N, CA, C and O atoms as a GROMACS GRO file, in nm:
protein
  468
    1UNK      N    1   4.229  -2.356  11.353
    1UNK     CA    2   4.350  -2.420  11.402
    1UNK      C    3   4.386  -2.538  11.312
    1UNK      O    4   4.302  -2.623  11.282
    2UNK      N    5   4.510  -2.542  11.270
    2UNK     CA    6   4.560  -2.651  11.186
    2UNK      C    7   4.601  -2.768  11.274
    2UNK      O    8   4.679  -2.751  11.368
    3UNK      N    9   4.550  -2.887  11.244
    3UNK     CA   10   4.584  -3.007  11.319
    3UNK      C   11   4.693  -3.083  11.244
    3UNK      O   12   4.682  -3.107  11.124
    4UNK      N   13   4.798  -3.120  11.315
    4UNK     CA   14   4.905  -3.200  11.258
    4UNK      C   15   4.873  -3.347  11.286
    4UNK      O   16   4.910  -3.400  11.390
    5UNK      N   17   4.806  -3.411  11.193
    5UNK     CA   18   4.762  -3.550  11.212
    5UNK      C   19   4.879  -3.647  11.222
    5UNK      O   20   4.869  -3.749  11.290
    6UNK      N   21   4.988  -3.615  11.156
    6UNK     CA   22   5.106  -3.699  11.170
    6UNK      C   23   5.156  -3.697  11.315
    6UNK      O   24   5.192  -3.801  11.370
    7UNK      N   25   5.156  -3.578  11.376
    7UNK     CA   26   5.198  -3.568  11.516
    7UNK      C   27   5.101  -3.641  11.608
    7UNK      O   28   5.143  -3.705  11.704
    8UNK      N   29   4.972  -3.633  11.579
    8UNK     CA   30   4.873  -3.709  11.656
    8UNK      C   31   4.906  -3.857  11.648
    8UNK      O   32   4.906  -3.927  11.749
    9UNK      N   33   4.934  -3.905  11.528
    9UNK     CA   34   4.968  -4.046  11.510
    9UNK      C   35   5.093  -4.085  11.588
    9UNK      O   36   5.095  -4.188  11.655
   10UNK      N   37   5.197  -4.002  11.581
   10UNK     CA   38   5.322  -4.034  11.651
   10UNK      C   39   5.302  -4.033  11.803
   10UNK      O   40   5.362  -4.115  11.873
   11UNK      N   41   5.220  -3.944  11.854
   11UNK     CA   42   5.190  -3.944  11.997
   11UNK      C   43   5.114  -4.069  12.035
   11UNK      O   44   5.141  -4.130  12.138
   12UNK      N   45   5.018  -4.108  11.952
   12UNK     CA   46   4.944  -4.234  11.975
   12UNK      C   47   5.040  -4.352  11.978
   12UNK      O   48   5.032  -4.435  12.069
   13UNK      N   49   5.132  -4.362  11.881
   13UNK     CA   50   5.223  -4.477  11.880
   13UNK      C   51   5.317  -4.474  11.999
   13UNK      O   52   5.362  -4.579  12.045
   14UNK      N   53   5.348  -4.356  12.050
   14UNK     CA   54   5.433  -4.349  12.169
   14UNK      C   55   5.362  -4.408  12.291
   14UNK      O   56   5.428  -4.452  12.385
   15UNK      N   57   5.229  -4.409  12.290
   15UNK     CA   58   5.155  -4.474  12.399
   15UNK      C   59   5.181  -4.625  12.400
   15UNK      O   60   5.180  -4.686  12.506
   16UNK      N   61   5.204  -4.684  12.284
   16UNK     CA   62   5.238  -4.827  12.278
   16UNK      C   63   5.375  -4.852  12.342
   16UNK      O   64   5.396  -4.958  12.400
   17UNK      N   65   5.466  -4.758  12.331
   17UNK     CA   66   5.601  -4.775  12.386
   17UNK      C   67   5.605  -4.748  12.536
   17UNK      O   68   5.684  -4.808  12.608
   18UNK      N   69   5.519  -4.658  12.585
   18UNK     CA   70   5.517  -4.626  12.728
   18UNK      C   71   5.492  -4.753  12.808
   18UNK      O   72   5.410  -4.836  12.770
   19UNK      N   73   5.564  -4.769  12.918
   19UNK     CA   74   5.562  -4.896  12.989
   19UNK      C   75   5.452  -4.910  13.092
   19UNK      O   76   5.410  -5.022  13.121
   20UNK      N   77   5.404  -4.801  13.149
   20UNK     CA   78   5.304  -4.812  13.256
   20UNK      C   79   5.171  -4.750  13.212
   20UNK      O   80   5.166  -4.668  13.121
   21UNK      N   81   5.065  -4.790  13.281
   21UNK     CA   82   4.934  -4.731  13.254
   21UNK      C   83   4.937  -4.581  13.282
   21UNK      O   84   4.876  -4.503  13.209
   22UNK      N   85   5.008  -4.540  13.386
   22UNK     CA   86   5.018  -4.397  13.419
   22UNK      C   87   5.085  -4.318  13.308
   22UNK      O   88   5.048  -4.204  13.282
   23UNK      N   89   5.183  -4.380  13.241
   23UNK     CA   90   5.249  -4.313  13.129
   23UNK      C   91   5.163  -4.315  13.003
   23UNK      O   92   5.169  -4.222  12.923
   24UNK      N   93   5.083  -4.418  12.986
   24UNK     CA   94   4.998  -4.432  12.867
   24UNK      C   95   4.878  -4.338  12.870
   24UNK      O   96   4.840  -4.282  12.767
   25UNK      N   97   4.817  -4.320  12.988
   25UNK     CA   98   4.692  -4.245  12.999
   25UNK      C   99   4.696  -4.106  12.934
   25UNK      O  100   4.608  -4.076  12.854
   26UNK      N  101   4.795  -4.020  12.964
   26UNK     CA  102   4.792  -3.887  12.901
   26UNK      C  103   4.811  -3.891  12.750
   26UNK      O  104   4.755  -3.808  12.678
   27UNK      N  105   4.890  -3.986  12.701
   27UNK     CA  106   4.913  -3.998  12.557
   27UNK      C  107   4.785  -4.043  12.487
   27UNK      O  108   4.750  -3.992  12.381
   28UNK      N  109   4.716  -4.140  12.546
   28UNK     CA  110   4.591  -4.190  12.490
   28UNK      C  111   4.483  -4.081  12.496
   28UNK      O  112   4.409  -4.060  12.400
   29UNK      N  113   4.475  -4.011  12.609
   29UNK     CA  114   4.374  -3.905  12.624
   29UNK      C  115   4.395  -3.792  12.523
   29UNK      O  116   4.299  -3.731  12.477
   30UNK      N  117   4.520  -3.766  12.490
   30UNK     CA  118   4.550  -3.657  12.396
   30UNK      C  119   4.519  -3.693  12.252
   30UNK      O  120   4.501  -3.604  12.169
   31UNK      N  121   4.514  -3.823  12.220
   31UNK     CA  122   4.507  -3.862  12.079
   31UNK      C  123   4.385  -3.943  12.041
   31UNK      O  124   4.355  -3.956  11.922
   32UNK      N  125   4.314  -3.999  12.137
   32UNK     CA  126   4.202  -4.088  12.108
   32UNK      C  127   4.071  -4.035  12.165
   32UNK      O  128   4.066  -3.987  12.278
   33UNK      N  129   3.967  -4.043  12.085
   33UNK     CA  130   3.834  -4.008  12.134
   33UNK      C  131   3.795  -4.104  12.246
   33UNK      O  132   3.837  -4.220  12.247
   34UNK      N  133   3.716  -4.058  12.338
   34UNK     CA  134   3.674  -4.141  12.452
   34UNK      C  135   3.611  -4.273  12.406
   34UNK      O  136   3.638  -4.378  12.464
   35UNK      N  137   3.530  -4.268  12.302
   35UNK     CA  138   3.460  -4.387  12.252
   35UNK      C  139   3.532  -4.446  12.131
   35UNK      O  140   3.467  -4.485  12.034
   36UNK      N  141   3.662  -4.454  12.137
   36UNK     CA  142   3.740  -4.507  12.025
   36UNK      C  143   3.728  -4.659  12.018
   36UNK      O  144   3.690  -4.725  12.114
   37UNK      N  145   3.760  -4.712  11.901
   37UNK     CA  146   3.770  -4.856  11.884
   37UNK      C  147   3.903  -4.888  11.818
   37UNK      O  148   3.956  -4.811  11.738
   38UNK      N  149   3.955  -5.004  11.854
   38UNK     CA  150   4.081  -5.051  11.800
   38UNK      C  151   4.062  -5.198  11.764
   38UNK      O  152   4.002  -5.274  11.839
   39UNK      N  153   4.115  -5.235  11.647
   39UNK     CA  154   4.110  -5.377  11.611
   39UNK      C  155   4.234  -5.414  11.530
   39UNK      O  156   4.288  -5.334  11.454
   40UNK      N  157   4.275  -5.539  11.551
   40UNK     CA  158   4.382  -5.598  11.472
   40UNK      C  159   4.349  -5.747  11.461
   40UNK      O  160   4.246  -5.790  11.512
   41UNK      N  161   4.433  -5.827  11.395
   41UNK     CA  162   4.398  -5.968  11.378
   41UNK      C  163   4.381  -6.046  11.510
   41UNK      O  164   4.323  -6.154  11.510
   42UNK      N  165   4.432  -5.992  11.620
   42UNK     CA  166   4.428  -6.063  11.748
   42UNK      C  167   4.320  -6.013  11.844
   42UNK      O  168   4.287  -6.084  11.939
   43UNK      N  169   4.266  -5.894  11.822
   43UNK     CA  170   4.174  -5.837  11.920
   43UNK      C  171   4.086  -5.729  11.860
   43UNK      O  172   4.115  -5.674  11.754
   44UNK      N  173   3.979  -5.700  11.931
   44UNK     CA  174   3.893  -5.586  11.902
   44UNK      C  175   3.853  -5.528  12.037
   44UNK      O  176   3.790  -5.597  12.118
   45UNK      N  177   3.889  -5.402  12.062
   45UNK     CA  178   3.860  -5.340  12.191
   45UNK      C  179   3.787  -5.208  12.168
   45UNK      O  180   3.797  -5.147  12.062
   46UNK      N  181   3.715  -5.166  12.271
   46UNK     CA  182   3.639  -5.040  12.266
   46UNK      C  183   3.674  -4.954  12.385
   46UNK      O  184   3.676  -5.001  12.499
   47UNK      N  185   3.701  -4.829  12.359
   47UNK     CA  186   3.729  -4.733  12.465
   47UNK      C  187   3.876  -4.728  12.502
   47UNK      O  188   3.953  -4.821  12.478
   48UNK      N  189   3.912  -4.616  12.561
   48UNK     CA  190   4.052  -4.592  12.599
   48UNK      C  191   4.103  -4.695  12.700
   48UNK      O  192   4.214  -4.747  12.685
   49UNK      N  193   4.022  -4.726  12.801
   49UNK     CA  194   4.069  -4.816  12.907
   49UNK      C  195   4.096  -4.956  12.854
   49UNK      O  196   4.196  -5.018  12.891
   50UNK      N  197   4.010  -5.007  12.767
   50UNK     CA  198   4.034  -5.140  12.708
   50UNK      C  199   4.158  -5.139  12.621
   50UNK      O  200   4.234  -5.236  12.620
   51UNK      N  201   4.180  -5.030  12.548
   51UNK     CA  202   4.298  -5.022  12.464
   51UNK      C  203   4.424  -5.017  12.549
   51UNK      O  204   4.524  -5.082  12.516
   52UNK      N  205   4.422  -4.941  12.656
   52UNK     CA  206   4.539  -4.936  12.746
   52UNK      C  207   4.566  -5.074  12.803
   52UNK      O  208   4.682  -5.116  12.811
   53UNK      N  209   4.463  -5.146  12.843
   53UNK     CA  210   4.482  -5.283  12.894
   53UNK      C  211   4.545  -5.372  12.787
   53UNK      O  212   4.633  -5.453  12.818
   54UNK      N  213   4.501  -5.358  12.663
   54UNK     CA  214   4.557  -5.436  12.554
   54UNK      C  215   4.704  -5.399  12.532
   54UNK      O  216   4.788  -5.487  12.509
   55UNK      N  217   4.736  -5.270  12.538
   55UNK     CA  218   4.874  -5.225  12.525
   55UNK      C  219   4.962  -5.283  12.636
   55UNK      O  220   5.074  -5.325  12.611
   56UNK      N  221   4.910  -5.285  12.758
   56UNK     CA  222   4.986  -5.341  12.871
   56UNK      C  223   5.011  -5.490  12.852
   56UNK      O  224   5.119  -5.539  12.884
   57UNK      N  225   4.912  -5.561  12.800
   57UNK     CA  226   4.929  -5.702  12.771
   57UNK      C  227   5.037  -5.723  12.663
   57UNK      O  228   5.117  -5.816  12.672
   58UNK      N  229   5.038  -5.637  12.564
   58UNK     CA  230   5.140  -5.640  12.460
   58UNK      C  231   5.279  -5.631  12.523
   58UNK      O  232   5.370  -5.706  12.486
   59UNK      N  233   5.296  -5.539  12.619
   59UNK     CA  234   5.425  -5.522  12.686
   59UNK      C  235   5.462  -5.643  12.772
   59UNK      O  236   5.580  -5.675  12.786
   60UNK      N  237   5.363  -5.709  12.827
   60UNK     CA  238   5.394  -5.830  12.904
   60UNK      C  239   5.448  -5.940  12.813
   60UNK      O  240   5.538  -6.015  12.851
   61UNK      N  241   5.391  -5.949  12.694
   61UNK     CA  242   5.434  -6.052  12.598
   61UNK      C  243   5.566  -6.017  12.530
   61UNK      O  244   5.648  -6.105  12.502
   62UNK      N  245   5.586  -5.889  12.503
   62UNK     CA  246   5.706  -5.843  12.430
   62UNK      C  247   5.767  -5.722  12.501
   62UNK      O  248   5.754  -5.610  12.452
   63UNK      N  249   5.832  -5.742  12.615
   63UNK     CA  250   5.887  -5.627  12.690
   63UNK      C  251   5.979  -5.542  12.604
   63UNK      O  252   6.069  -5.592  12.537
   64UNK      N  253   5.954  -5.412  12.606
   64UNK     CA  254   6.037  -5.319  12.532
   64UNK      C  255   6.005  -5.305  12.385
   64UNK      O  256   6.062  -5.220  12.317
   65UNK      N  257   5.914  -5.387  12.333
   65UNK     CA  258   5.878  -5.376  12.192
   65UNK      C  259   5.806  -5.243  12.167
   65UNK      O  260   5.737  -5.191  12.254
   66UNK      N  261   5.824  -5.191  12.047
   66UNK     CA  262   5.761  -5.063  12.012
   66UNK      C  263   5.750  -5.052  11.859
   66UNK      O  264   5.800  -5.135  11.784
   67UNK      N  265   5.683  -4.946  11.817
   67UNK     CA  266   5.654  -4.926  11.676
   67UNK      C  267   5.723  -4.800  11.624
   67UNK      O  268   5.732  -4.699  11.694
   68UNK      N  269   5.770  -4.809  11.502
   68UNK     CA  270   5.831  -4.695  11.433
   68UNK      C  271   5.758  -4.678  11.300
   68UNK      O  272   5.752  -4.771  11.220
   69UNK      N  273   5.703  -4.560  11.279
   69UNK     CA  274   5.631  -4.532  11.155
   69UNK      C  275   5.730  -4.512  11.042
   69UNK      O  276   5.819  -4.427  11.050
   70UNK      N  277   5.714  -4.592  10.936
   70UNK     CA  278   5.798  -4.577  10.817
   70UNK      C  279   5.740  -4.475  10.720
   70UNK      O  280   5.813  -4.398  10.658
   71UNK      N  281   5.608  -4.476  10.709
   71UNK     CA  282   5.542  -4.386  10.614
   71UNK      C  283   5.404  -4.353  10.667
   71UNK      O  284   5.333  -4.441  10.717
   72UNK      N  285   5.365  -4.228  10.654
   72UNK     CA  286   5.234  -4.181  10.702
   72UNK      C  287   5.170  -4.100  10.592
   72UNK      O  288   5.232  -4.010  10.534
   73UNK      N  289   5.044  -4.132  10.564
   73UNK     CA  290   4.966  -4.055  10.466
   73UNK      C  291   4.832  -4.019  10.529
   73UNK      O  292   4.774  -4.097  10.605
   74UNK      N  293   4.784  -3.899  10.497
   74UNK     CA  294   4.658  -3.852  10.554
   74UNK      C  295   4.579  -3.773  10.450
   74UNK      O  296   4.636  -3.696  10.374
   75UNK      N  297   4.449  -3.794  10.448
   75UNK     CA  298   4.357  -3.706  10.376
   75UNK      C  299   4.215  -3.730  10.426
   75UNK      O  300   4.180  -3.840  10.466
   76UNK      N  301   4.135  -3.627  10.422
   76UNK     CA  302   3.993  -3.633  10.451
   76UNK      C  303   3.958  -3.712  10.578
   76UNK      O  304   3.867  -3.795  10.578
   77UNK      N  305   4.030  -3.686  10.684
   77UNK     CA  306   3.997  -3.745  10.812
   77UNK      C  307   4.041  -3.889  10.832
   77UNK      O  308   3.996  -3.956  10.925
   78UNK      N  309   4.129  -3.938  10.745
   78UNK     CA  310   4.176  -4.076  10.761
   78UNK      C  311   4.324  -4.084  10.728
   78UNK      O  312   4.378  -4.004  10.651
   79UNK      N  313   4.389  -4.182  10.788
   79UNK     CA  314   4.531  -4.198  10.764
   79UNK      C  315   4.564  -4.346  10.740
   79UNK      O  316   4.491  -4.436  10.780
   80UNK      N  317   4.678  -4.365  10.674
   80UNK     CA  318   4.738  -4.497  10.657
   80UNK      C  319   4.883  -4.482  10.702
   80UNK      O  320   4.955  -4.394  10.654
   81UNK      N  321   4.923  -4.569  10.793
   81UNK     CA  322   5.060  -4.566  10.843
   81UNK      C  323   5.124  -4.703  10.823
   81UNK      O  324   5.068  -4.805  10.864
   82UNK      N  325   5.239  -4.704  10.760
   82UNK     CA  326   5.319  -4.826  10.749
   82UNK      C  327   5.420  -4.820  10.862
   82UNK      O  328   5.485  -4.717  10.884
   83UNK      N  329   5.434  -4.930  10.934
   83UNK     CA  330   5.519  -4.929  11.053
   83UNK      C  331   5.600  -5.058  11.066
   83UNK      O  332   5.568  -5.161  11.008
   84UNK      N  333   5.706  -5.046  11.144
   84UNK     CA  334   5.787  -5.160  11.184
   84UNK      C  335   5.769  -5.180  11.334
   84UNK      O  336   5.757  -5.083  11.409
   85UNK      N  337   5.768  -5.306  11.377
   85UNK     CA  338   5.769  -5.338  11.519
   85UNK      C  339   5.911  -5.382  11.553
   85UNK      O  340   5.966  -5.473  11.491
   86UNK      N  341   5.969  -5.316  11.653
   86UNK     CA  342   6.105  -5.344  11.694
   86UNK      C  343   6.106  -5.400  11.836
   86UNK      O  344   6.019  -5.367  11.916
   87UNK      N  345   6.203  -5.485  11.866
   87UNK     CA  346   6.216  -5.535  12.003
   87UNK      C  347   6.290  -5.431  12.087
   87UNK      O  348   6.323  -5.323  12.039
   88UNK      N  349   6.315  -5.464  12.212
   88UNK     CA  350   6.377  -5.369  12.304
   88UNK      C  351   6.516  -5.325  12.258
   88UNK      O  352   6.561  -5.215  12.291
   89UNK      N  353   6.583  -5.409  12.181
   89UNK     CA  354   6.717  -5.376  12.130
   89UNK      C  355   6.712  -5.305  11.994
   89UNK      O  356   6.816  -5.272  11.939
   90UNK      N  357   6.593  -5.283  11.941
   90UNK     CA  358   6.579  -5.215  11.813
   90UNK      C  359   6.583  -5.306  11.693
   90UNK      O  360   6.594  -5.259  11.580
   91UNK      N  361   6.575  -5.438  11.717
   91UNK     CA  362   6.576  -5.534  11.607
   91UNK      C  363   6.435  -5.550  11.551
   91UNK      O  364   6.338  -5.558  11.626
   92UNK      N  365   6.424  -5.553  11.419
   92UNK     CA  366   6.295  -5.569  11.351
   92UNK      C  367   6.235  -5.706  11.384
   92UNK      O  368   6.299  -5.809  11.363
   93UNK      N  369   6.112  -5.706  11.436
   93UNK     CA  370   6.043  -5.833  11.465
   93UNK      C  371   5.909  -5.844  11.393
   93UNK      O  372   5.842  -5.946  11.404
   94UNK      N  373   5.869  -5.741  11.321
   94UNK     CA  374   5.745  -5.746  11.246
   94UNK      C  375   5.719  -5.614  11.176
   94UNK      O  376   5.789  -5.515  11.198
   95UNK      N  377   5.617  -5.615  11.090
   95UNK     CA  378   5.577  -5.492  11.024
   95UNK      C  379   5.428  -5.500  10.994
   95UNK      O  380   5.367  -5.606  11.003
   96UNK      N  381   5.372  -5.387  10.959
   96UNK     CA  382   5.230  -5.384  10.930
   96UNK      C  383   5.184  -5.249  10.881
   96UNK      O  384   5.264  -5.159  10.851
   97UNK      N  385   5.053  -5.238  10.872
   97UNK     CA  386   4.987  -5.116  10.826
   97UNK      C  387   4.870  -5.089  10.920
   97UNK      O  388   4.801  -5.182  10.962
   98UNK      N  389   4.849  -4.964  10.954
   98UNK     CA  390   4.733  -4.925  11.034
   98UNK      C  391   4.656  -4.815  10.964
   98UNK      O  392   4.714  -4.724  10.904
   99UNK      N  393   4.525  -4.825  10.973
   99UNK     CA  394   4.435  -4.725  10.917
   99UNK      C  395   4.366  -4.655  11.033
   99UNK      O  396   4.312  -4.720  11.122
  100UNK      N  397   4.370  -4.523  11.032
  100UNK     CA  398   4.305  -4.445  11.138
  100UNK      C  399   4.200  -4.352  11.080
  100UNK      O  400   4.215  -4.300  10.970
  101UNK      N  401   4.093  -4.333  11.156
  101UNK     CA  402   3.990  -4.234  11.124
  101UNK      C  403   3.983  -4.135  11.238
  101UNK      O  404   3.983  -4.173  11.355
  102UNK      N  405   3.977  -4.007  11.205
  102UNK     CA  406   3.987  -3.898  11.302
  102UNK      C  407   3.856  -3.819  11.309
  102UNK      O  408   3.784  -3.808  11.210
  103UNK      N  409   3.827  -3.765  11.426
  103UNK     CA  410   3.712  -3.674  11.439
  103UNK      C  411   3.757  -3.532  11.404
  103UNK      O  412   3.873  -3.509  11.371
  104UNK      N  413   3.666  -3.438  11.413
  104UNK     CA  414   3.698  -3.301  11.374
  104UNK      C  415   3.797  -3.234  11.468
  104UNK      O  416   3.862  -3.137  11.432
  105UNK      N  417   3.809  -3.287  11.591
  105UNK     CA  418   3.906  -3.235  11.687
  105UNK      C  419   4.045  -3.292  11.664
  105UNK      O  420   4.140  -3.255  11.733
  106UNK      N  421   4.058  -3.384  11.568
  106UNK     CA  422   4.187  -3.444  11.537
  106UNK      C  423   4.219  -3.567  11.619
  106UNK      O  424   4.332  -3.616  11.615
  107UNK      N  425   4.122  -3.617  11.694
  107UNK     CA  426   4.144  -3.739  11.774
  107UNK      C  427   4.108  -3.862  11.691
  107UNK      O  428   4.017  -3.859  11.609
  108UNK      N  429   4.183  -3.968  11.714
  108UNK     CA  430   4.152  -4.095  11.649
  108UNK      C  431   4.023  -4.153  11.705
  108UNK      O  432   4.003  -4.158  11.826
  109UNK      N  433   3.936  -4.196  11.615
  109UNK     CA  434   3.808  -4.258  11.653
  109UNK      C  435   3.815  -4.409  11.632
  109UNK      O  436   3.768  -4.486  11.716
  110UNK      N  437   3.874  -4.451  11.522
  110UNK     CA  438   3.897  -4.593  11.496
  110UNK      C  439   4.038  -4.615  11.446
  110UNK      O  440   4.093  -4.533  11.372
  111UNK      N  441   4.095  -4.727  11.487
  111UNK     CA  442   4.225  -4.770  11.438
  111UNK      C  443   4.212  -4.918  11.403
  111UNK      O  444   4.163  -4.997  11.483
  112UNK      N  445   4.255  -4.953  11.283
  112UNK     CA  446   4.258  -5.092  11.240
  112UNK      C  447   4.400  -5.125  11.199
  112UNK      O  448   4.457  -5.063  11.109
  113UNK      N  449   4.459  -5.224  11.267
  113UNK     CA  450   4.594  -5.267  11.238
  113UNK      C  451   4.594  -5.395  11.156
  113UNK      O  452   4.512  -5.485  11.179
  114UNK      N  453   4.684  -5.403  11.061
  114UNK     CA  454   4.697  -5.520  10.975
  114UNK      C  455   4.840  -5.570  10.982
  114UNK      O  456   4.934  -5.494  10.956
  115UNK      N  457   4.858  -5.698  11.018
  115UNK     CA  458   4.989  -5.759  11.023
  115UNK      C  459   4.973  -5.910  11.016
  115UNK      O  460   4.865  -5.962  11.040
  116UNK      N  461   5.082  -5.979  10.984
  116UNK     CA  462   5.080  -6.125  10.979
  116UNK      C  463   5.087  -6.180  11.120
  116UNK      O  464   5.157  -6.127  11.207
  117UNK      N  465   5.012  -6.288  11.142
  117UNK     CA  466   5.017  -6.354  11.274
  117UNK      C  467   5.070  -6.494  11.261
  117UNK      O  468   5.082  -6.565  11.360
   0.00000   0.00000   0.00000
């Protein structure tokens, strides 16, 4: 079976846009390994539940904010995605790069985000 890692990435980023935990759970379960880790300059979390809590906190601070992938590259189980962060009205409020590592099932195991704080 051919895995579309770009689609996995886009589904993962859609979890950041989803507003409720109930909406985030299926997206996270479909794209992230149970024992995943996520880190960026502001946090380091382990597991799906901690990441969902972090995503919900993000929405409390920036209601309606979301990410749009500008460029995605993948090889040998890892990806680099360049993205823009937009506010609820679609205005650019930041940008960054994320590196993902995938397991053989195509799920993200680690995600590291890089952006200015």
